[in-house]
N, C-alpha and C positions, 0 to 999 in steps of 0.2 A: 218586696221580699224576694220574689222569684228572681228579679234582676240581680240582687245582691248575691244570692246563692250561685247563680250562673257565673257571676264574676269571680266568686271564690273558687269555683271548680276550674274555671279557665286559668286562674292564677296557679292553682295546684298542678294542672297539667303542664303549664309553662315551666314551673319549678322542676317537675319530673324530667322534662326535656333537657333543661339546663344541667341537672345532676347527671343525667345519662350521658350528655355530651362531655362533661368534665371527667366522668369515669372512663369514657372511651379515649379521651385525650391522654389520661394518665396511662392507660393500657398500651397505647400506641406511641408514646413519646420516645421510646427507645428504638423505634423502627429505623428511622433515617440515620441516626448515629451508628447503629450496628451495620447497616448497609454500606455506609461510607467506609467503616473500618475494614469490613470483609473485602469489599471491592478493591481497596488499596493494598491489603496484605497479599491477596492472591497474585497480583501482577507486579509486585515490586522487586522480585528476585533478579531482574535484569536491568535495574535502574542505571547501573554503571556499565551496561553492555555496549558493544561496538555498534557502528553502522554496519548493518548486514543486509545481504540480498539486494533488494531494490533501493535501499536507503542511499547507497553510493551514487546511483544514477540520478535519483530524484532530488538529492540534497547536496552531497559533496561535489558532484560534477555538474550539477544543473547551473548553466551560465547565469540564469536570472537570480537564483538564490545566492550564488557567489558574489554577484555585483548588485548590491542593494540599490544603486542608482537606477537600475533597470526595472524597478518593481512594477512600473506600469505595463511592462511587457507581459505580465501575467494575463492580461486581458486578450492577448493575441497569440499566446503560446500554450502548448499542451503541458501536461504534468511533468514532462521530462525536460522542458525548456526549448523544445523545437517549435517552429511556427506551426500553429494549429492547422493551417490549410496546406502545409507541405505534404507531398505524397509519401514522405517518410514518417509522417507524424502518426503517433499512436491514437490520436483523436480523443485522448482522455483529458477533458477540460475541467480542472479543479482549482480555480484561482484562489478561492478562500483558503484551501489547505496550503497551497504554495505560499501565500502571504504569511501564514503562521510560521512556515519554515524560514522565511526571510527575517521575520522578527526574532526568531530563535537565534539565527546566525548573527544578526546585528548585535544582540545583547550578550550572547554566550559563545560566539564563534563555533568551533566544531567540538565543543565539550558535549558529549552525548547525554550526560545526566539530566540537564534541564529538558531536553527533548523527550526523554522517557518519562520524567515526572509529569510533564504536561499531558502526555497520553494517559497516564494513570488517573490524573485529575479529571480528564474528560470522561473516562469510563465511570468514575464515581458519580459524576453529574448525570450521565445517561442512566445509571442505575436508579438514582432518585427520581428521574423523569419517568422511568418505567413504573415505579411505585405510584407516582402521582397520576399517570395516565390510566392505570388499571383501577385505582380507587375512584377516580373521577368518572370513568366509564361505568363502573358498577353503580355509583350514585345516580348517574344519569338514567341507567336502564331500570334501576330498582327503586330509587328514591331513598334508599338507606345506604349508609357507608359500610363497606366491607374491607376495612384496612388489613385484616388478617390475610385474606386471599391475595390482596395486592402485595402484602409483605412477603408472602411465600413465593409469588411470581418473581418479585424483584430480588429475593434472596437467591433463587436459582440462577437468575440472570447474572448476579454479581460474581458468582463463583464458577460459572460454566467454562470448562477448559477450551471449548471451541473458540472462545474469544481471545485466546492467547496470541494468535497472529495479529489481530487487529490492534491489540494493546501493546504487545512487546515489539512488534515491527514498527518503526517510527512512521513509515509511509502508511501504516494502517490508520493513521490519524484521519484520513479521508473518510473511512467508515464511521469513526467516532463522531466527527463533526456532522456528517450527514445524518446520523441517527439522532444526535442531540437536537438539531434544527427541526427534523421531521417530528420528533416527539413533542417539542415545544409547539409546533403547529397544531398537533392533535390536542394538546392540553388547552390551548387558546380557543380552539374550535368548540371543544366540549364546554368550556366556560360560557361561551356565547350561547350555546344551546340551552344551558341551565338557566341563564338570565333571560332567554327568550328574545334577544335582540342582537343584531349585527351592526354595530355602529361603523361609520366610515373609518374611524381610527382602528377598530378591530380588523376590518377588512384589509386595510393597508398592512397591518401587522402580520396577518395570515399570509398575504402575498409576499411580503419581504422575507419571512421565515422560510417559506417554501422555496423561494429563489436561492436563499443561502444554503438550503439543503441540497438543491440541484447543483449549485456551483461549488459545493464541497465534494460531492461525488454524484455520478450519473443516477444512481439508485434513488436519489432525493426527489426524482420526478413523481414518486408515489405519494408524497406528503398530502396533497390535496385529494387525490382519489381515496386515500385512507380516511380523510375527513368525511368525504361523501358517503363512504360505506357506513361510518358511525352514524351519520345523519339518518340514513335509511333504516338502520337498526333501532335508533332511539325514537324515531317518528312512527315506527310500525307501518311503514309505507306499503300501500297495496295498490298496484296498478289496476288490478281487477275491480277494486272498489270504485276507482275513478271511472272506469268504463261503464260499470253497472249503473252508477248514479247518473252519468251522462245520458245513458239510454233511457233511464227512468224520467229524467227531466224533460225528455222529448215527448213523453206521453201526457195526456190531459189529466189522467187520474193522479199523477204525481203531485199536482198543484194542491190537492186537498189532503195529501198524505200527512199524517201527524209526525212521521219520522223525518219530514223534510228538513227541519231545523237541525236535527241530530246529524243527518247525512251531510248537510252543508258544513257543519262544524268539522267533521272528519275530512271532507273533501278539501276544505280550506287548509287544514293541516297538511294534507297530502300535497296540495299545490305549492305551499310554501317550501316544503321539503324538496319537491321536484325542482323548483326554481333554484334553490341553493345547490342541489346536485348538478344542475346544468351549468351554473356559474363556475363550480369547481372543475367541471369537465372542460368548459371553454378556456378557463385560466390555464389548465394543464396542457391543453392543445397549443395555446399561445406560448407557454414556456418551452414546449417541445419544438415548436417552429423556431424560436430564438436559438435553442441549442443546436438545431440542424443548420441554421444559418451560420452560426459560429464555425461549424465544421465545413462550411462551404457546400452543404448538402451532399457530402461524401462520407461513406462509411470507412472505417479502418480496414487495412489489409492484414490478415493474420496468416501465418504459414501453417502448413499441415502439422508441423512440430508442436505449435502452440495448442491447437485444438483439432486433433485428427478426426474426431467424430463429425465435426462440422463439414469437413471436406470429403466425407464418405460418399461414394457415388449413388448408393441406394437410399432413396427417401424413406422407404419402409424401415430398414434397419437403423437409419439415422434417427427416426422417430422413437423407436424402441430403446435405442441407446440413450436418448435424452430422458426418457422415462426412467431408465435404469439409474441415470445420474441423480434424478430426483430422489429415488429410493436411497441411494448412497448418502445424499445430503441429509435426509431424515435420520439415517442410521448414525451419522456423525453427531447429530443432536442427541440421539438416544444413548449412544455408546461412544463417547469421545476418547477411547483408550488408546487408539492409534492415530496420531495426527502427523501430517506431513506438510511442508511448506510448498510443495509442488507435486501435482498429480499428473503431469503431462508425460509425453515420450515413453510409452510402454507401461506406465503405472496403471492406467485404465484404458483398455483398448476398446474399439467399437464392437458392438454385437454384429457378427457377420453371418450367423447361421441360426436357423430355427432350432437346431440341436444344441446350441449353446445353453448351458444350464442357467445363465443369467437371463436368457430370453424367457424361460419358463418361470423363473423367479419374478420377473417384472410383470408378466401377464397375471400371475397369481395374486400379486399385491394389488395391481390395478383393479382386478375383479373384487377383491375383498373391500377395497376402498369404495367402489361403486355400490356394493351391497350395503355397507355401513351407512353411506350417505342416503341411500334410498330408504332404509329403515328409519333413519333420523327424521327425514322429511315426513314419512308416513306417521311416525309417532307425534310429530309436531301438529300435523293436521288432525289427528285423532284427539289430542288434548284440546285443540282449538274448538272442535265440534262439541266435545263433552262439556266444556265450560261456556258454550255459546259465544266464543270469542273470535269466530271466523271474521266477524265484522272488523276486527282490528288487525288481521293478517296473522300469519303463522309464527311470527317472532314476538309474541306478546309477553312471554315470560323472560325475566331478566337473565336467568341462567342460560337459556337458549341464546339470548342476545350476546351475553358475555363470551360464550363459546364461539359464536360466529365472529365476534370482535377479534378473538385470538386467531381464528382462521384467516380473517381479513389481513391482519398484519403479516402473518407468515406467508400467505400466498402472494399478496400484492408486492411485498418487499422483495420476494424472491424472483418474481416474474422478469425484471430487467436482466437478471443473470442466468435465466433458464435456457437460453438459446432458442426459445420458441418464437420470439419476436425479432430478435437481432442476434447476430453471431458475436460471441465474446471471445477474448483471447486466452481462454483457459478451459480445461476440462472440468475441474472441480477446484473450488477455492474456499477455504475455511473463513476467510475474511468477509466474504459476501453474505455469510450466515449471521452476521452480527445483528442487524435489524430484524430479519425473519425470526431469529431465536427469541425475540420478545414475545411473539405470538405463541411459539412453542412453550415458553415458560408459563404463560398465562393458562394454556390448556392443561399443562401438568399440574399447576396450582388448583385448577378447578377439579380435576380428577382426585387430587389429594384431599381437598376439602369435602368432596362428596363421599369419599371413602370414610373419612372421620365422622361424618354426619350419619351415614347409614349403618356403621358398625356400633351397635349399642353396648357390646361387651367392653368393659373398661380395659381389661388386660390386652385384648386384641387391638383396641384403639392405641394403647401405649406401644404395642409392637409396630404399628403403622408409623407412629411418630418416631420411634427408634430407627426404623428403616430409612425414613426421610433424613434423619440426622446423619446416618452413616453415608448416605448418598452425597449429602452436602460436604461432609468431611473428605470424602474421596474426590469430590470436585475441587475442593481447596488444594488438596495435595497434588492432584494432576495439573492444575493450573500453575502452581508454583514450580513444579518439575518441568513443565513445558516451557515456561518463561525462561528458566535457566538455560534451556537448550537454544534460546534465541540470543544468548549473550555474545557468542562469537560465531563467525561463519563456519569455522571448522566443526564446532559442536552441532550447529544446525544441519549441516550437510551430512554428517555422520549419523545423526538421528533420522534423517530422511531416508538413508539407505536401509535402515532397519525396517521401515514401513514399506518402502518401494524399492527393493533391490534391483528391479528391472528398469528403473527410470534412468535413461541415458543422460538426461540433463543434470541429474544430481551428481553422477560420476564426473561429468564435465565441470560443474561448479566446484566440486571437491578438488579436482585437478588444478583448477585456476588458483585456489587458495594455497594449495601445497606448493605450486610452482612459485607463487609470489613470496612464500616463506623460505624458499631456497631448497626445498625437498623435491628436486627434479625427478629422482628415481621413483618415488611413490606417486608423484604427479603423472609420470609416464604410464604407470599401471592404470591410474584412473582414466586417463584419456583413451587408452587402448580398450578399457572396459566399455566406455561410452561408444566407441566406434564399433565394437563387437555387437553391442545391443542395437545400434542404429548405424548400419554401414554407410549411410549417406549423410552422416553428421559432419558437415563441412567445418563448423567452428572447432570441433574437437580435433579434426585433422590439422587445421591451421595451427592450433596451439601446440599440438604434439610436434609439428614441424619446427615450431619456434624453439622447443627444447633441443631438437637435433641441430639447429643452426648454432645455438649457444655452445654446444659440444663440438662443433666443427664437423658433424656428420652430414655434409652437404648433399651427398648422393641420396641418402635416405630421405632427407627433407624434400629434395627435388621430386622423388617418386610420389610422395604423399601429397605434395602441393599440386602436382599435375592432375592427380585424381580429384583433388578438391575443386580446382577451377573447371574441371570437366563436369562435375556435379552442378556447380553454380558459376557460370562464366562471368557474372557481374560482381564477384567477390573481390573488391579492390585490395583489401589487406592480404589476401592469399596471393594475388598477382605480385604485390610488392615483395612478399616473403619468397616467392619463387625467384624473383630477381636477385634477392640476397643469396639464395642457394646457388644460382648461376655465378654470381660475383665471387662467392667463396671458392668456386672451381675455376675462376679466371675466364669464364665464358662471357666476355665483356659485351659482345654483340647481343647475345640472347638475354643477358641481364638488362641491358638498356631497353630492349623490346618489351620485357615484362614490366619494367618501371613505367614505360610509356602507356602500356595497356592499362595499368592501374590508374594512371592520371587521366586517361580518357574516360574511365568510369567515374572517377572522383577527382575532378579538377581541383587544383590548389590543395592537394593532400599533403600536409606538412611533412609527415614522416617519410613519405615516398620521395618527395623532393629532396629531403635531407640525404636519403640513401643514394639518390641519383648524383648528388654532389660528391658523395664518397666514391662512386664509380668514376667520376671524372678526375678525382684526385689520384686514384690508382692508375689512371691512364696518363697522368701528368698534365692534365688539362686544368691547371690551377685557376686560371681566370674564369673558366666556365664554372668550376666548383664554387669560386667566390661569388659569382653572380647568382647561382642557385641558392646558396646559403643566405645571401642578403634577402632574397625573395622570401625564404622561409621565415626570417625574422620579421618581415613585414606582415606576412599572413598570420603567424602565431608568435606574438611578441615575447612570450615566455618559453619559447622552445630552447631549452638550455643547451642541448647538444649542438644545435645549429650555431648558437652564439659562440660557444667554446671553439668549435671547428673554424668558424670565421675569424675569430680573434687569433687563434694559433696560426692559421694560414697567413694572415696579414703580418704577424710577427715574423714568420719564416721568410716573407717577401720583404723584410726590413721596412715595413710600413707601420712602425709603432705609433706615429702621429695619428694615423687613421684609427688605430685601436683606441687611443685616448679620446678621439672625437666621438667614437661610438660608445664610450664608457657610460655616459649619462642615460642613453637609450637602454642599454643592457641592464644597468642597475635599477632603472625605474621598475622593471618587472622581476628582476632576479637578484635583488639586494641580499637575499639570504642564501645564495649559492656560492659555495667555497670556490668552485672551479672558475667562476667569472672573476672573483677578487684575485685569485692566484695569477690568472693571465694578465690582468691589469697591473698587478704588482710587479710582475716580471718585466713588462714593457716600461713601466716607470723607472725600474732599476736600470734597464739598458739605456734610458735617456738621462741617467744620473740624477733623476728627481727622487732622491733617497727618502725624503719625508713622505711623499705620496706612495712610494713603493712599500715602505714599512707599514703604512696605514692599511693597504689592501692585503699584504701578505699576513699581517697580524690578524686581520679579519678572517682570512682563509683558514689559518690554524685554529682560531677560536671556533669557527663553524665546524671544522673537521680535524680534531686534535690527533687522530690516529693515522694521519697521512704523512708518511716519512718524507716524500718528495717536497711537500710544502715546507717542512722544517729545514730541509737541506737548502732550499732556495732562500729561505729567511736567513740562514747562517751565511750563505754566500753574500747576501746583501750587507749584513753587518760586517763581514770581513772586508768588503770593498769600502765600507764606510768607516773602517778603522775602529769599530766598536767591538773590540776583541772579546770582552767578557760575554756580551750578548751572543756573539757568533759561537763561542764555545758551548754556551747553554743550548743553543739551537742544534748544534751538531750532536751533542750528547743525547738530546731528545730524539734525534734521527736514529742514533745507534740503539736506543732503547726500543724503538719501534721496529727497526730493521738492522740487526747486528751485523749483517754482511755488507752494508753500504760502504763501498770502497771510497766514494767521493767524500763522505763524512769523515772516514778514518784518515785519508790523506790530508784533508784541510785541517782537521783537528791536530794532526802531527805538525803541520807547518805552523799553526798558531802556538803550539806548545814550544816549538823550537824558537819562535820569535820572542816569546816571553822569557825564555832562558837566555 
């Protein structure tokens, strides 16, 4: 009878557990769909946006992404397509991210929408992984599932505006992929801890995922250390217990101690945990060695413009400046109301005096953090003693452990970008907060849940919930607004000036965009602002000189460029432009010297060689010019201006047969260039090959229908070919585009007279 009653009770308890599980499933079934919807809505406002900022260099101009046949080169090249061991390399090795760009380009070309959609999808996946990792960690630490806390953490992560750069900027995909693989590693590790076994298959999966995280972005190195920290928290590891039991085992009295078996149980648990942590440590060290080997055991070289704090001569002020940067990073997570794509060049300057208010602010915050940590540890020890749980270590309670789990993610994920262990090429960057913000969101969710638990008054509880909803709505609004600013470079740079008006680099970037759009007057103002804020900004000087060269203000350009090469004597482009300024003033000897200087710094510099050819042409050294331009077309086969000048020169030298012979080589790379087809059509016309001439001239006018000269030459071809109606049509088109064209008027008159 007793057995039957016991069985009935067990069945009842099992039924209660099943009902509880079903009820919890119903309550949480909306969590993931809601997270997916919110994370998608927040960052979809720039889906049709352009390639902006670093996108151009990493995707559009990246030689490996441009040529899919070179996809294996991702293994030996940096993120920008340069050889990873080159002294000019940025040393950013992210082959997984680059491969995704290659696949995007193969299937969608340069249509930006699929690139942005992929980023948004990745953010949605990462958001769900944050939810899973938090709920799994809570289950591991507590033994019960706390999906609400996990949902609140993931909800904040889904809408946090600081993620705008990582999601809206296409190259931010490195952060998204790294975070995804790192969180997958964490989830797999937690599952192994819950099951109590690490099979060979699971170990290989963990290693593969952590390598994928590392090769997506350098911060991925923290994947296994993060797993090790979770293990220490879950196992309530105590090194003091190990030492104490070891000492006891050496004494004879210990052999007869009743607690021997209990101690052995806990020591065995500690030893297994320690072994797993050591394996994670050795695996991380191995991955680090592989990564350093890929770099050739060389660190990247960053200029003082990129990270002025790192180059500060005082180690004392450098340390406090780094601490201040940590404060700023935390502030960005707490209050992301003012976001900027670049915080270098005057936006955040180093602390250089003890009287700097930032120095006192940093010291105050550091002291407060130390006091809070001290009190936290003391409280933990007190609770442990009160409940006689010192035997298990100070992290016995799940809410303590979950708090430290949040701190672990935030701190470990931020360490690679903190400047404390290695110098990075930026002062502050929102994108690197993508994974650390997971820890921040967990901590905020813990605070929110504790507030709701401790406030018994229903109305006050509702006020807390209402405040949380307002914060989330503000986050959604700010994320959507910030993503819209990432749609175009013009919007992005103008928004940057609102936050960092003293940032010379933003003025410079704005000047570049304005100059490219043809607004040289406003571009000039931007470049001058950049130089005013940073008098040694050589790139801004060079670009401003380019504007002067286009306007024919050669003496102004010369003065600026001489100052530029004095600041940086190894600036090849500035030497070339100085040569152009000299050429514009017909100072041929000085011009050639400048071009030669540029080529000594950067051998086989296509643009400089092209300009040297122009110099020889002005000196009537046509064969030298021809030789130079032939060389340019061998070095850079798609150099349009060199091809055009070479073909025009050969035409002038009555060598149209050579032009025809070169046609295939030119068209292989420049089939969509009207200027090449025009020159080929002209030469075919001179050789009376009217069919080929028409083919290329027609192609030229199809590619560039607003070019009056192309229509005129097409009319001349038809006139010579006795196709009068076609000639009249071409000349009329010329006059529509250029009413003052005397050639078209005269020839049209002759044709009209002929018809009469």
